[in-house]
C-alpha angles and dihedrals in degrees: 000000000000116000122226108255091247091053091048092049092052093049092046091049092049092049090054095051095079109005093169090062107039117194130195115262112277124255115245094262100037113123102238093204094050091047088053091237089123134031120209089259091047089052091056092045090051093049090050092048092050092046090053093046097047105027089233112132117202114222105210091194088070102023123070108225088217088068089064101053094089130067089240091054093047092048092049092050098045108029114088114240121232123218 
């Protein structure tokens, strides 16, 4: 199965966060902060990377950051939808 580029970018970023302690890929609804796959700084770096890659800019005045701490939330925010 081929991953969407956004999904692949997220997994690659997470793998690089703590290469000395590799973890299995997260499930869609795992909280990446609670699983210690992301620090708060890493979260911001990932959001910036995804914004640069996709051209989608997250407006935190209308988006709850807590909605972006799971793989499902990140994919929903940064993957284009198809009609």
